C-alpha positions as CSV (number, residue, x, y, z in Angstrom):
1,M,-9.6,33.2,13.7
2,D,-11.5,30.1,12.6
3,K,-9.8,28.0,10.0
4,K,-11.3,28.3,6.5
5,Q,-12.9,25.1,5.4
6,K,-11.2,23.7,2.2
7,K,-13.1,21.7,-0.4
8,I,-11.2,18.6,-1.4
9,I,-11.7,15.9,-4.2
10,I,-10.0,12.7,-4.2
11,L,-9.9,10.7,-7.3
12,G,-9.1,7.4,-8.0
13,T,-9.7,3.9,-6.6
14,A,-12.3,4.0,-3.9
15,Y,-15.2,1.4,-2.8
16,P,-17.0,-0.4,-4.6
17,L,-13.5,-1.3,-5.9
18,R,-11.1,-3.3,-3.2
19,G,-7.6,-3.3,-1.9
20,G,-5.1,-1.1,-0.5
21,L,-5.5,1.8,-2.8
22,A,-9.1,2.1,-1.9
23,S,-8.5,1.8,1.6
24,F,-5.8,4.5,1.6
25,K,-8.0,7.2,-0.2
26,E,-11.0,6.4,2.0
27,R,-8.9,6.6,4.8
28,L,-7.3,10.0,3.5
29,C,-11.0,11.2,3.0
30,R,-11.8,10.7,6.6
31,A,-8.6,12.5,7.7
32,F,-9.6,15.7,5.7
33,I,-13.1,15.2,7.3
34,E,-11.5,14.9,10.9
35,N,-9.6,18.1,9.8
36,G,-12.7,20.1,9.4
37,D,-12.5,20.0,5.6
38,E,-15.4,19.0,3.1
39,A,-14.1,16.0,1.3
40,R,-15.3,13.5,-1.1
41,L,-14.1,10.7,-3.4
42,I,-14.5,10.1,-7.2
43,T,-13.8,6.5,-8.3
44,F,-14.0,4.5,-11.4
45,S,-17.0,3.0,-12.9
46,L,-14.1,1.3,-15.2
47,Q,-10.9,1.0,-13.6
48,Y,-9.0,-1.7,-15.5
49,P,-10.5,-3.8,-18.6
50,S,-11.0,-7.4,-17.3
51,L,-8.4,-8.5,-19.8
52,L,-5.8,-6.4,-18.0
53,F,-6.7,-7.3,-14.4
54,P,-4.7,-9.9,-12.8
55,G,-6.7,-10.9,-10.0
56,K,-10.3,-12.5,-9.9
57,T,-12.5,-9.4,-9.3
58,Q,-11.8,-5.9,-8.8
59,Y,-14.7,-5.2,-6.6
60,S,-15.4,-5.4,-2.8
61,D,-17.7,-7.5,-1.0
62,S,-17.4,-5.3,2.3
63,P,-19.9,-2.8,3.4
64,K,-20.1,0.6,1.8
65,P,-18.1,3.0,3.8
66,D,-20.1,6.3,5.0
67,L,-18.4,8.6,2.7
68,D,-19.4,10.5,-0.1
69,I,-18.2,8.4,-3.1
70,E,-19.1,8.9,-6.8
71,V,-18.5,6.4,-9.2
72,S,-18.0,7.9,-12.6
73,V,-14.6,7.6,-14.0
74,N,-13.7,5.2,-17.0
75,S,-10.0,4.6,-17.3
76,I,-10.0,4.2,-21.0
77,N,-12.8,6.5,-22.4
78,P,-11.4,9.8,-23.4
79,F,-14.6,11.6,-23.8
80,N,-15.2,10.5,-20.3
81,W,-12.0,12.1,-19.0
82,L,-12.9,15.4,-20.6
83,K,-16.4,15.3,-19.1
84,I,-15.2,14.6,-15.6
85,G,-12.5,17.3,-15.8
86,K,-15.1,19.9,-17.2
87,R,-17.3,19.1,-14.2
88,I,-14.7,19.4,-11.7
89,R,-13.4,22.5,-13.3
90,K,-16.7,24.3,-12.7
91,E,-17.0,22.9,-9.2
92,K,-13.8,24.6,-8.3
93,P,-12.5,22.5,-5.3
94,D,-9.7,23.9,-3.5
95,I,-7.7,20.7,-4.1
96,L,-7.8,17.8,-6.3
97,I,-5.9,14.8,-5.2
98,F,-4.7,11.7,-7.7
99,K,-2.7,9.0,-6.2
100,Y,-0.4,7.8,-9.0
101,W,0.9,4.3,-9.1
102,T,0.8,3.1,-12.7
103,P,1.5,4.9,-16.0
104,F,-1.6,3.4,-17.1
105,M,-3.6,6.0,-15.4
106,A,-1.5,9.0,-16.8
107,P,-3.8,9.5,-19.9
108,C,-6.7,9.4,-17.8
109,F,-5.3,11.6,-14.8
110,G,-3.5,13.8,-17.0
111,T,-6.3,14.8,-19.2
112,I,-8.8,15.3,-16.3
113,A,-6.0,17.5,-14.4
114,R,-5.4,19.8,-17.6
115,R,-9.3,20.4,-17.7
116,V,-9.5,21.3,-14.3
117,K,-6.4,23.4,-14.2
118,K,-8.1,25.8,-16.6
119,N,-10.2,27.2,-13.7
120,R,-7.1,28.6,-12.0
121,H,-8.2,27.9,-8.6
122,T,-7.8,24.2,-7.8
123,K,-4.5,23.1,-6.4
124,I,-3.8,19.7,-8.2
125,I,-1.8,17.5,-6.0
126,T,-0.6,13.7,-6.4
127,I,0.6,11.4,-3.9
128,V,3.1,9.1,-5.6
129,D,3.3,5.4,-4.9
130,N,5.7,4.5,-7.9
131,L,6.9,7.0,-10.4
132,I,8.8,3.9,-12.0
133,P,6.6,0.9,-12.0
134,H,8.0,-2.6,-10.8
135,E,7.3,-4.0,-14.2
136,Q,8.4,-1.4,-16.5
137,H,7.6,-0.6,-20.2
138,F,9.3,1.5,-22.9
139,Y,6.3,3.9,-22.8
140,D,6.3,4.7,-19.0
141,T,8.4,7.6,-19.0
142,V,6.4,9.5,-21.5
143,L,3.2,8.9,-20.1
144,T,4.4,9.9,-16.6
145,H,5.6,13.0,-18.1
146,Y,2.1,13.7,-19.5
147,F,0.7,13.0,-16.1
148,L,3.1,15.3,-14.1
149,K,3.0,18.3,-16.4
150,P,-0.4,19.8,-14.9
151,I,0.4,18.7,-11.4
152,D,1.0,21.5,-9.0
153,A,2.9,19.4,-6.4
154,C,3.9,15.8,-5.5
155,I,3.9,14.0,-2.2
156,A,6.4,11.2,-2.1
157,M,6.1,8.8,0.8
158,S,9.8,7.4,0.5
159,Q,13.1,8.9,-0.4
160,S,13.4,6.7,-3.3
161,V,10.4,7.9,-4.7
162,Y,11.5,11.7,-3.9
163,D,14.4,10.9,-5.8
164,D,12.8,9.6,-8.7
165,I,10.7,12.8,-9.0
166,E,13.4,15.0,-8.7
167,H,15.4,13.0,-11.3
168,L,12.2,12.9,-13.8
169,N,11.2,16.6,-13.0
170,P,13.6,18.6,-10.8
171,Q,11.6,21.8,-10.9
172,K,8.4,20.0,-9.6
173,R,7.5,21.2,-6.3
174,K,7.5,18.1,-4.0
175,V,7.7,17.0,-0.4
176,L,8.4,13.7,1.6
177,S,5.8,12.6,3.9
178,P,5.8,9.1,5.1
179,H,2.8,6.7,4.3
180,P,0.5,7.0,7.4
181,L,-0.7,4.0,9.6
182,Y,-3.4,2.0,8.3
183,D,-5.6,2.2,11.3
184,N,-8.9,1.5,9.7
185,Y,-8.9,-2.3,10.2
186,G,-10.3,-2.5,13.4
187,E,-8.7,-2.8,17.2
188,K,-6.0,-5.3,18.0
189,L,-7.1,-8.9,19.1
190,S,-5.3,-11.3,21.3
191,K,-3.1,-13.8,19.4
192,T,-5.3,-16.5,20.6
193,E,-8.7,-15.0,19.4
194,A,-6.9,-14.3,16.2
195,L,-5.8,-17.9,15.7
196,Q,-9.3,-19.4,16.7
197,R,-11.0,-16.9,14.0
198,L,-8.6,-18.6,11.5
199,G,-8.8,-21.9,12.7
200,L,-5.3,-22.5,13.3
201,E,-3.6,-24.2,16.3
202,D,-2.3,-22.1,19.4
203,N,1.0,-23.9,19.7
204,C,2.9,-22.3,16.9
205,I,5.0,-19.4,15.9
206,Y,3.6,-17.8,12.8
207,F,5.2,-15.8,10.4
208,L,3.2,-13.8,7.8
209,F,3.4,-12.8,4.3
210,F,0.5,-10.6,3.4
211,G,-0.8,-9.0,0.0
212,F,-1.1,-9.9,-3.5
213,I,1.8,-11.9,-4.9
214,R,3.9,-10.7,-7.8
215,S,7.4,-11.6,-8.5
216,Y,9.0,-8.3,-7.1
217,K,7.3,-9.2,-3.7
218,G,10.0,-12.0,-3.3
219,L,7.7,-14.8,-2.1
220,D,10.0,-17.2,-4.1
221,L,12.9,-16.0,-1.7
222,L,11.1,-16.6,1.6
223,I,10.0,-20.0,0.6
224,D,13.7,-20.7,-0.2
225,A,14.7,-19.3,3.1
226,F,11.7,-20.9,5.2
227,A,13.3,-24.5,3.7
228,D,16.2,-24.3,5.7
229,V,16.1,-27.3,7.8
230,R,17.4,-25.5,11.0
231,L,13.8,-23.7,11.1
232,R,12.2,-27.4,11.2
233,D,13.6,-27.4,14.8
234,F,10.7,-24.9,16.0
235,P,7.2,-25.0,16.0
236,V,6.7,-22.4,13.2
237,K,4.5,-22.0,10.2
238,L,4.4,-19.4,7.3
239,I,1.1,-18.0,6.6
240,V,0.6,-16.8,2.8
241,A,-2.3,-14.5,2.8
242,G,-3.2,-12.9,-0.6
243,E,-4.1,-13.5,-4.0
244,F,-1.9,-14.7,-6.8
245,Y,-1.4,-11.8,-9.2
246,E,0.8,-14.0,-11.5
247,N,1.3,-17.8,-12.1
248,E,1.1,-19.6,-9.0
249,K,2.7,-22.9,-10.3
250,P,6.4,-22.0,-9.7
251,Y,5.5,-21.2,-5.9
252,L,3.5,-24.3,-5.3
253,D,6.1,-26.4,-7.2
254,A,8.9,-25.0,-4.6
255,I,6.6,-25.8,-1.7
256,Q,6.2,-29.5,-3.2
257,K,10.0,-29.6,-3.6
258,Y,11.0,-28.5,0.0
259,N,8.2,-30.8,1.5
260,L,6.5,-27.6,2.9
261,S,2.9,-28.4,2.6
262,N,2.5,-28.8,6.5
263,D,4.3,-25.8,7.2
264,I,3.2,-23.0,4.7
265,L,-0.4,-22.2,5.0
266,L,-2.0,-20.7,1.8
267,R,-4.8,-18.6,2.2
268,T,-4.4,-17.3,-1.3
269,N,-7.9,-15.7,-1.9
270,F,-8.2,-11.9,-1.6
271,I,-8.3,-10.9,2.0
272,P,-11.3,-8.9,3.1
273,N,-10.8,-5.7,5.0
274,E,-12.7,-7.3,7.9
275,E,-10.5,-10.3,8.0
276,I,-7.0,-8.3,7.8
277,K,-6.7,-8.0,11.7
278,N,-7.1,-11.7,12.1
279,Y,-4.2,-12.4,10.1
280,F,-2.0,-9.7,11.4
281,C,-2.9,-10.3,15.1
282,A,-2.1,-14.1,14.7
283,A,1.2,-13.4,13.2
284,D,4.6,-13.0,15.5
285,L,6.6,-11.6,12.8
286,I,5.5,-9.8,9.6
287,V,7.9,-10.7,6.6
288,Q,8.5,-8.4,3.4
289,P,11.1,-10.3,1.3
290,Y,10.6,-7.6,-1.6
291,K,13.1,-7.6,-4.3
292,S,12.3,-4.1,-5.2
293,A,9.9,-1.5,-3.7
294,T,8.9,2.0,-2.9
295,Q,6.9,2.2,0.3
296,S,4.4,-0.3,1.5
297,G,1.1,-0.3,3.1
298,V,1.8,-3.7,4.9
299,T,4.5,-2.2,7.0
300,Q,1.9,0.5,8.3
301,I,-0.9,-2.3,8.9
302,G,2.2,-4.1,11.0
303,Y,3.0,-0.9,12.9
304,H,-0.9,-0.3,13.8
305,F,-1.1,-3.8,15.3
306,E,2.1,-3.5,16.7
307,K,4.1,-6.4,15.2
308,P,7.7,-6.9,14.6
309,M,8.7,-6.8,10.9
310,L,11.1,-8.2,8.6
311,V,12.1,-6.4,5.5
312,T,14.6,-6.1,2.8
313,N,16.9,-3.1,2.2
314,V,15.0,-2.0,-1.0
315,G,13.4,1.2,-1.6
316,G,12.0,3.0,1.5
317,L,11.3,0.0,3.4
318,A,14.4,0.3,5.8
319,E,13.8,3.9,6.1
320,I,10.5,3.2,8.2
321,I,11.7,-0.1,9.9
322,P,14.9,0.7,12.0
323,N,17.1,-2.4,12.2
324,G,17.0,-3.8,15.4
325,K,14.5,-1.5,16.9
326,V,11.3,-2.5,15.2
327,G,12.5,-5.7,13.4
328,Y,15.3,-6.7,10.8
329,V,16.4,-5.2,7.6
330,V,18.4,-7.6,5.5
331,N,19.5,-7.8,1.7
332,P,17.2,-9.7,-0.4
333,V,19.2,-12.9,-0.4
334,K,17.8,-16.2,1.0
335,E,20.8,-16.5,3.8
336,E,20.1,-13.4,5.2
337,I,16.3,-13.9,5.4
338,T,16.7,-17.3,6.9
339,N,19.4,-16.2,9.4
340,A,16.9,-13.1,10.5
341,L,14.4,-15.9,11.0
342,L,16.4,-18.0,12.8
343,D,17.4,-15.1,15.3
344,F,14.0,-14.3,15.9
345,L,13.0,-18.0,16.7
346,Q,16.1,-18.5,18.9
347,N,16.4,-15.2,20.6
348,K,12.9,-14.1,21.0
349,P,13.8,-10.5,20.7
350,D,11.3,-8.1,22.2
351,F,10.9,-5.2,19.9
352,S,7.6,-3.7,21.2
353,Q,9.0,-0.4,22.9
354,G,10.6,0.3,19.6
355,I,7.7,-0.3,17.6
356,S,5.5,1.8,20.1
357,E,8.0,4.6,19.7
358,E,8.4,4.5,16.0
359,K,4.6,4.0,15.2
360,Q,4.1,7.8,16.6
361,K,5.6,9.2,13.3
362,Y,3.0,7.9,10.8
363,T,-0.2,10.0,11.5
364,W,-2.5,11.0,9.1
365,D,-2.8,14.6,10.2
366,K,1.0,14.7,9.1
367,L,0.0,13.8,5.6
368,V,-3.2,16.1,5.5
369,G,-0.7,18.9,6.7
370,A,1.8,18.3,4.0
371,I,-0.9,18.4,1.7
372,N,-2.3,21.7,2.9
373,A,1.0,23.3,3.0
374,F,1.0,23.5,-0.7
375,T,-2.3,25.8,-0.8
376,D,-1.8,27.9,2.4
């Protein structure tokens, strides 16, 4: 018997908006299409007012993906929420998916979900990035409760997020399904070709810190760790690739204080999707020195390009980077980060087999299956 085709709407960040949230939803949309379902995206006409957005621009310069993307949601206009919710309610998709990452979106998403729920047909599911945000406010819990109430089921991508859902709403249906690989950034390049594309010399070992820069990402810890004089015995450089989402001065001051201007390469503009593979393929080790975390898309890009990784033992990072098999898991303190970097330089461990084995766990069809399980 043929499988019944489902009608899926994924609502949230997508093209022409940029970044990991957009990439995730676009890749998930493709995964449903590959599964034989009808899937489309509804994204924001206004995601953040410019005063609240910490980066330089919210919009992508990349070509439009070949997906059905409607640009219509205004995150701060309640009349828009009611209109969008009413329209989706009448359309009666089988599944409506939100990706929840900040309480700022709770009023918008929660109101749309309530309107849609009135059709008594659509299953409303959220994939939760963060239930408790990295930078917390007194109103976060109230807003998150508002969002969760009409949701039928939650997908957590790390055990820590699963536990947060259990604590906040024990009765809510939920499942743990890890973040799939970001396999939508192109094929693997040789290190030599990647370095040529970036204009970097080919006689160095490169550590890579990737992604937007905020305090919880721990770049300050990494700079302190990288300043250890023992590392200067090796031909090693640190690439920092990502946009500052906070004041850059403390980081630049630290680089100057340690006299690391020639050893730390700052590529601190937003990295377009087409260039991401250049940085990962040029790197010998991906370093995520986070002070707090849930899960990270950076690790899943690292897996796709089969790169060893150093992560800190916070949130769900250690769940997907087995220590000694795929790379290093350390506590978020300078000395442990330094020791791991030194071990990599001195002993040149080969993690390739472990990476190849572990990456098989993180496929998009597993996430699609976890979502569909709530509707079958």
